[in-house]
N, C-alpha and C positions, 0 to 999 in steps of 0.2 A: 171380140179383143182380149177379153179378163183370160177368157180357159186358152187364147193361143201364147196368150205372155205365161200363164202359168205350164206350160210344155215347154215353150221356147229356151225359158231362163235356166231349168236345170239340162236341159239339151245343150245351148251352147257353154253352160260351167262345163257339162264334159266333155265336148268335142274339145274346146280350147285346150284342156287341161292332161286330154290324152297322150297327148304327145311330149309334153314333159315329162309324165309319169311312165311312160315308153321310154323316151329318153333316158331318163334318168337310171331305171333299170340293165337299158342295152350296155350305159356305161360303167357299172358294175361289171355285166361280163365282159368287156374289152376293155377295162382300166389301163392295160398297159399301154395297151395301143390308144388310147382314148388320153391318155399322159404325153404319150409322146408329139401327139397333133398338138394338144395346149402348148408346150415346153416349145416347139416348132414355128407355133404363132404366137413365140415371145411373154407367154402365159405361164408363168410357174407352176409348174407340176402339182407340189403341193395344195391347191387352191382344188385339185378333183372332188377329195371327200366334200367340201363347203360348196360344189357345183350341184354335185350329186344331191345332197340333202335340198338344198333349194328346189331343185326339178322334181324331186319325189313329197318333198313335204309341200313345199310351196302346188305342184299340179291336186293332190290331193284334199288340201285344203281349201281350192277352189272348187274342186268337182263337189266335194261335200257341201261347200257354201259355209265352211268352217272358217271363223274372221276372214270372209270372202274376201273386204274390201282391202285388209291389210295386206295378203297374200298376193292380190289383182295386183295391186299395187309394187311389189316387191318381184314378181313375175313381166312386169311390165318393163321395171328398169332393168332385169336380167337379161327381155328379150333388145333393149338398145342397146346395151354392153356389148352382149355377144356380137349385135348386126355389127357394129364397130371395131370390135377387136377381130373377128375371126370373117368376113364378108363386105373388108371395105375395099377388093381389088374391084374398084370397076370399071376398068378395061375389060374384063371376063364377065361375059354377060350373064352366067351361071352364078357368078360373087354376089352380082347385081341384083338377082331375081332372090337370093337367098337373103341379101340384105331388104329387097323390099317386103318379103316374109316376114321377118323380123321384125319389122317396123309396122307392119300389116298388123300382130301379134299384140304387138304392143298397144298399138289404138284400139284393140278389142280389150283389151286388158285395160286399159283404162275407162271403157265404157261400163265395163264390170265397178270399176272404184266411184265412178259415178252412179248408177243407181242400184248396187249393190246386189247380192248373191238372186235376188227373186225368188221365186217359189220351191218351196222344200227344202229351202237353207238351213244348215243346223243351226243358223245364225238365227231365222225366223224362231226356232223351240227357244232360243235362250229371249228374246223378246216375249214370247208368251207366257213363260215361267213367270217373270215379273210383275 
């Protein structure tokens, strides 16, 4: 079981945060379109640099296991907030699916908050030095 955990923890961190890292980069390349979408949904477009920073930096932090619990907590909140702001049209089945996806991702991040980064996390290197 320990061997499975040592593989599952970094794989899980990579898989759950990969979406945020790629999304952050795509928001940079499609900056104007993303800003317009945010504004159409009632979110000020000036928030986009913060969104990009949260996605890129938070995603990379979880992926690498660096300040994992803090980054996972922030990304859980980000996922919940995104669900409420952008996918709360429950009359549209696709939006309901997207809402549930965000809620599920938040749940995964909260599991990381509870259990930590696991094997091969940079957090563990810092602990071992003390």
